[in-house]
N, C-alpha and C positions, 0 to 999 in steps of 0.2 A: 443567368441561371437556365438550366436546360429544361425542355418541356417535360412536364410530369413531375418535376422536382418539388417537394413541398416547400411551403414558406418557412425559412429557417426560423430558429427561435430568436425573439427580440433580444437586443442587448439588455434591456431592463429586466428581462425573464432570467437571464444569466447572472446578472449583478445580484438579484434577489436571492437566487439560489446560493451563490457564493456567501453572502451576507447570512443566510440561514445556517450553512454549514460552519461558519465562523461563530455564530451565536450558540449553536450547540456544543462546539469545541470549548467556547469560553465558559459555559455552564458546566461541563464535565471537568475542566480544569480547576474551576473553583471548589467543586465537590471533592475532587480527588486530591487536592493540595498541590504537592510538587509535581505529579506526573501520572500517566497511565498509558497502556498500549492496548490495541485491540480492535475489534471491528467497529464500524461507524455507529455513533450513538444515536437514539431517537431524541426528539427534542426534549428539554429538561421537564416540561409539564407532563409529558407522556410516560417518562421513565419511572419505573417501578423497582423496588428491591428484588433481586434476582431470585432469591431463595423464598421469598413470600409474595405472591402475586394476587390481586384481586380476582375472585372468581368471576366467570362468565358462562352463560349459557353456551351448550355445544353449538359451534356455528355451522351453518349449512355449507354445503360444498360451494365454494367461491366460483364465480364465472370469470371468464376472461376479462381482464382489466379491473376486477373487483379489488378495491383498496382496502377492505376491511381486514384487519390483522387480529388472529386468534393468538393472543399471549399466553405462552405455555411455559412451564417451569423447565429447567435443564433436566436431562434424564436422572441424574443423581447428584447428591451432594458430593463434592470432591473430598478426597482424602486429605489428611494434613500436608501441606507441601513439604518435600524432602530438601529442597534446595533454596538458597537465599533469594535466587531470582524468582522461583515460583512464589515464595512467602511475599516478595516485593508485589508482584502484579495481583495476588490474592488480596493483599490489604487494600491495594488501590480500588479493587472491586467493591471491596467492604467499605470503604470510604466513600465511594460514589453511591452505594446503596443507602448508606446512612444519610447522605446529603438529600438524595432524592426522596427518602422517606418522610422529609418534613413536609413534603407536598402531597402526603397520602390522603388528607382530608381535603375534599374539594367542595368549594361553596358552602363550607361550615355543615355539610350534611353528615349523617351517620357514616361510620366506617363500614365497608363492605366486608363480607366474610372472606377469609383467607383460604386459598386453595394450595394444595400440596400434590406435586407429582410422585405418584408411588409406583410406577411402571418398572423402575430398576431397583426396587428396595429388597428383592429376594428374600433372604433368611430373616431380615429385620421387618417384614411386611406386617406379621401379626401384632408385633410391639408398636409399630407406626400406626396401624389403624386404631389401636387402643388410645394411643395418645392423641390422635386426631378427634377420636370422639369426645375425650375429656377436655380438649381445648375448644370443642365446638367449631372445628374447621373443616374444610370440605375437602374431599379426596377426588382427584381426577387421575385418568389413565390417557396417556398421549400416544399409545400404540394405535395403529391403523385399525378403524372401524372397531375398535374394542377387542380386536383379535389378539389374544396372548401369544399366538404362535408367530405373529409377525416378526420379522428380523430385518435389519437394514441391509442395503444392498451397497457394494463397495466397487469404486472404479480404480483400476492400477494403471498407472502411467510409468512406463519405464524411463529411467534416468537418461538424460541426453538426448530424448526422442523428439520429433518434430512432425507436424502435419499428420498427427493422429497415428503415427507408427506405432504399432505393439499395444494399443490401449484395449482393455476389455474389462468386462463386468463380472463379479463374482458375488454370490450370495453367501458362501461359507468361507471365512478367512483361512480355513485349512485345505481349501482347494488345491489340488496337485499342480494346477497351472501357476498358481501363485508361488509355490514352492520352487518350481522349475525355474521362473522368472528371476526370483531374488538369487537363486544360485549362480545364474550366469549373467545377471545385470541387475544392478540396484534399481529399484522403483519407488515410487510414491503411492501410497495407498490411501484414498480418501472415502469418507462416506458420501455416497452418491445422493444428489439433491433430487429428491422425488417429486417435489411440487413446484416446478418452474412456471413462470409466467407463459401462456401459449397465445400464439397469434395463428389464426387460420387452423387451429388443433395442432400446430406444429411447435417443437421446442426450438429456441434459438437463443444465441449469445451475442454479446456486444464486443466489437473491437474499438477500443479507444485509443488514440494516440496521444501521449505524454512526452513532452519535451523537457528534459533535464539540462537547462541551459547552463548551469554552474553548480559546482559543489560548495564552493566557499566563496562567497555567500551562496546559500541554497536558492535556487530559482527554479520554479516549477511552473509550467504552462500546459493546459489541457485544450485539446482541439475541440471546437464547439460541435462538430459533427464527426461521426464514425461509422463502422459498418455493422450490420447485423447479418449473421450467417445462420440460415434455416437448416434444420434436418428436412429430408425429403420423404418421410414416412409419418403418418400422424402418430402422435405420442401416447404411450400407454405406460403406467407406471410399471416399473421393472418387475418381472416375475420369473420363474424358472424358464418359461417357454419363449420368452422374447429377449433375454440377455444378450443373444447373439445378433440382434437386429441393429446393426451399427448406424443404419440410417434414420433409425428411430431414436436413438440415445446420445449420439455423437455429432457434435454441430461443426466439426472440421470441415472446411471448404474442399480440401485435398481429398477427403473421403467421399463426400456426397456428389462431387463433380462427376464420379462414376456411377450414379445412380440414373436409372432410366427416368426418373421423375424429377430430376434437377431441371429448374426453369431459367434460363438465361433471359434476362430483360434489360433493356435501355432505359426503363422506367425507374427512378429511385424509390417507389413505393410498391412495386411488384416484384415477383421473382424469388429466387432461393437466395439472393443477396441483394440487400437493401440498404439505404441510408438510415442512421439511427434517427435523424431528425423526422424521417417518414413515420417511424414508430411512435415517436413522441406525438407527432400531431395526432396520429390514431388514438393513442391513449388519451390525449387532452379531449379529443371529441367525445370520449366516454366519462368525462368528468374528472380525470386522475389529475392531481396536483402536480404538474411538471416541475415546478420550482423544487418540491420536496424530494423528487427523484434526482434532480442534478445536485441538490444539497448533499444527499447521501453519497452520491458518486465522487463530488469534490472531496469530502471527508475521507472516503476510502482511499482515493489516490493520494492524498497528502500524508496520511498515516502510513501508507505503504512505502512511499519513498523515504520518509523519515526513518522508517525501520531499516532501509537498505543503506542509508548513508555512512553509517558508522564503518562498516566493512569496505564500502567503496573508496573511502578516504584513506584507509590503510594500504589498499590495493595500490591507489594513485601514487601515494608518496613513495612507494617502493620503485617506481619506474622513473622518478624525476631526478635527474643528476644533480649533485651538490652544486650550489651556486648559480643555478640556471633556472630561469623561469619556465614554468610549464606551458605546454601547449594549449592553444585556445580551441578546446574539444566541446562537443556537445553529445547527447545521445537521445535518440527517439526511442521511446519504449512502447510496446504494445501491450495494453491491460486488456485482458479477456475476462468479461464480467457478465454474470448471469443473473437475471431478474427472477426473483421468486415470486409466487403467486400473490403475496402480500406487498409487492413491489420493492422489497429490500434487496439492494445490490449484493452480490456475493463474488468475491475475487476468485476466479479460477487459477490465473496464472499470470505472470508478467513475462514478456518476451523481449530479451535484450535486442534481438535482430529481427523485428518483424519484416515480413515480406511487404514490399512496396511495388509489386507488380501492378500494371494497370491493364492487363490483358487476361483473358481467360481461354482455356483450352476447349476447342469443340472438336468431338470426335467424328471425323468424316467417314470412316469406316472402321472396323474393328482393329485396333492397334495403331491407327493412323489419326493424327491429331493435328489441328491447326489453331495457331494463336490469333484470337479476335478481341480487338479493343474491347474493354469494360467500361461503359460510361459511368457506372456507379463508382468502381475503383478509382478512375480518373478524377471524378469530382471531388473526392475525399483526399486521395493521397498526393495529388499534385498540390492542392492547396496547403497540406501540412508541410510537405517539402519546401515549396516556395516560401511560405512565411516564415518557416525556420530559418532559412537564409536570409530573409529580410531582418530577423531579429539579431542574428549574430553578424550581420554585415560589418566589416571591420571599418569601412567608410562611413558608417551611419551617422556618426557625430559630426563629420565634416560636411556631409550633405545637410544635415539640419541647420548648421551654422550658415551655410551657403543660401539656404531657403529664407532664412530669417534676415539676411543681408544682401538682397538682391542687387543693390547698387555696386557691390564689389565683385560681382561676377565677372566682369569684363577686364578686371585690372591685370589679368596674366593670361598667357596663351593656354595654360592647362584647363582654364575654366571656360574658354571661348566656345569650344565644341559642345560643351555641356548643355548649353541653352538654345542651340541652333534651331532645334526643331519644336519650340513652343513658347509659351509664356515665361519670362524670366522669373516671376513670382510664384509660378507653380512648383509644387513638390516633386521630386523625381519618381515618387510612387503614387502619383496622382491618378493615373490611368489603371491602378490595380484595386481591387476589392479591399475591404478592411480586413486586417489581420484575423484569422480564424482562430488563432492561438490566444487564449486568455490566461493572464497570470493568475495564479492562486496562492503562490508562495514566493516571496515573503509578504504578499499583499495581506494574507490572513495569519502571518507568522505569529502575532502576539496570542492569537487564540490557540495555537497548536504548540506553543513553546514548551508547555507542561509535558510534552512526549519527548522532549530532547536530552533527557538525562544521559542516556547511553552514548548519544552523539559528543556530549561534553566529556564524557570518560574516554571515548576515543582520542580525542585531542590530546588529553594527557598521556594516553598510551603512545601516540605518535611522537610526542615531545621527547620521550626518554629512549625510543628506539636506538637513537644513536648513530648506527651506520646505515647510510642509504642503501636501499635495495632489500633490506630484510623486512619481514613481516611479523617477526616474533621477537619478544623482549627477553634479553639475557639477564642472568642473575645480578650482574653489576648495574645494569640498567634499573632493574626493580629496587635494588638497594638505594641507588641515586634518587628515585622516586619517593622513597619513604624519607630519606634524609631531607631533600629539598622541601618537601611538604610538611615537615615537622611532625610526623607520625609515630615516630618511636617513642617510647616512654619506659617507665619502670616495669610496667606490666607487658610491655612489647618490645622484647630486646631485638637486637639485630639478628641474633642467633635464631629467635622465633620467626622472624621475618624470613630468613633462609629457608627454615623448615616448611613455613607456608608456601613460598615459592616452589620448592621441590614437590611437596604433596599434590598442590593444584596442577602444576606443569606436567607431571607424570601422568596423572589421571586423564587430562585433556589429550596428551600425546597418544596415549593409548587407543583413543577413539577417533584418531585421525588417520586417514589413509596415507596422507603424504608425510613421510618421515624424513624427506630430504634436509629439512631445517629443524634444529632443535631450539628450544626456547619456549617462552610463554606466549600464546596466541591471544587475541583480542578477547575471545570469549572466556579464556582462562583469567585474564586480567580483570574482566568485569566480575567474576566470581570472588577473586581476591579482594576486589573493592568493596563488595557487599560484606565480606567478612570484617574488614577494617571498619566500615561504617557501623556495623552493629556492636563492635568493641568500643568506638569512639563516642557514640551517642546512644547509650543503652535505654535511655527513658523516653525515646520517640518511636513513632511508628517507622517501619523500615523505610518507606519511600522518603520520609523526611530525614532519616538518617543519611540516606544516600545523597540527597540533594545538599544537606549541611556539609558533608565530607567534600563534595565537590566545591562548594563554596570555599571551604577552608583550603583546600589544595589550590585553587585559583588565586586566592588571596596571597598565600605565601609565595607563590610563584611570581605574581605581580611585583611583590616587594623585591623578589631577587632580581628580576628584570631591571627594576628601577634602579637597584644598587649597582648593578653591571654597567648600567648605561652611565650613571654618574662617574663610576670609575673610569669608564672609557674615555669620557669627556676630559677627565683630569689628566689623563696620559696624553690625549691628543686634542687639545683644545679647539683646533681649527677644523677638525673631521667631523663630518655629520654622522649620525646613527645609521646603520643599515636599514634599509626599508624591509618591511614585512611583506612577504610575497603572498598573494591569494591565489591558490591553486585553481584551476579550472578542471571540470570532470573530463576523465579520459574516457575512451570507448570502452565498453564493458567487455 
């Protein structure tokens, strides 16, 4: 460990954080039934119904590291969902709210008054106020300092950009810059998070490295340490006068490196780029529950990767030749996370190709730069790459067997050189530190399986694609799916199935920029699946309808596979059934 580096988080702390994330996921899964998707939940005992929350006194402005949370209502009650998918997730939220509502009374004490956010009520405000008075509920406004003229700030990120290129802030969505950007280049527009956690009065974000070791089965590892990238100008909440101060609002290293206030440091706990472990140590010294922070981050990472896997599987299968095993690949992802003032992690973006440079640029003179080794980057990134290679080492199993059977090391020439440098009983990795990548999935798979309904739908979709290399389902494949899963009936004829296919496929293709391939994309298939689930299981909540239809489809397909296997053995009694290949993840 380098001088100045903080003590790394103990293994027990990490395991406790993972267990906490799993416990929260388990509670959410039990409340929501079949599944849910969204941001990381709070612990079950702290969760309250989202539309109705207990009132609290107006909190004071929180200081750096203050962990107290002001629970407030969403800006407005949502309109009725217009799509099956929207209804699906809405019902999951309601189910979770009903489940958490059972814990509304604490310690058998009296129920606390209910508060309702009226800041977005607009034309219904008068009627809402009267209703609240009659119910004897409390009204709150969540606008800044009670100022009704306050408006949110938006951050605009051009599509396909990197290193902060083209990012800017706006107050008015009708800003002419936004109009010009969208005409020339698609962009993502997000509401700017104006209450970040500050260290030394500076805004910062976290870069964590996540290893996607395998898609089938899904294996996820998280590095125990990461990087924190600091702004170089003291933070102020955005206003019309400071929106252009990129060194105040944007944490991108490639931007702040050009600031005259950027601090290069070889110490992990100082400077404009530090290790995440040094930040955790600092927060821990202020009484922050570091295990809770890690628990929320682990939950965020697992849910994000689960949301990505369905489309990744579709892309992967299109590149694998028929009858050939897939390549043994992996992917290191860069998760950019922002800690809010209440220490809740917010996902900013996921980088498929994060920079692994271990040096920084130092400006010798205007326009003249020199690359200088960065001790902070080296400490974090070398460990991630080294331990990724250790995990995917193709000779790993062979080495483990050899280390367990030292008496057989010298039985052949190929093993002779292996042990000339040390103790024959020692492991080949004995001189290396413990692996910095910790598995979070499938270790906590059981607790997060309620989120994998779309993943199971993707497996059905891939099965009926038919031709390798395609990523869209043709009409014949869709009809085969309906027949093999026994979904047609007197109320759903094959003609109605064809109409359903045409209607949904045409609508989704009209929204797709890539028109080179015709057919039903994965998203369109998911919508069709929702429609079929609603028709098949009318009396159940939507999420249970979907889960029931998936179970039914998998059941009929397993019977079909078993029948084909028996018939195949009858024709060729001496032949063995083909082995099912488990694909590995390809590079994104």
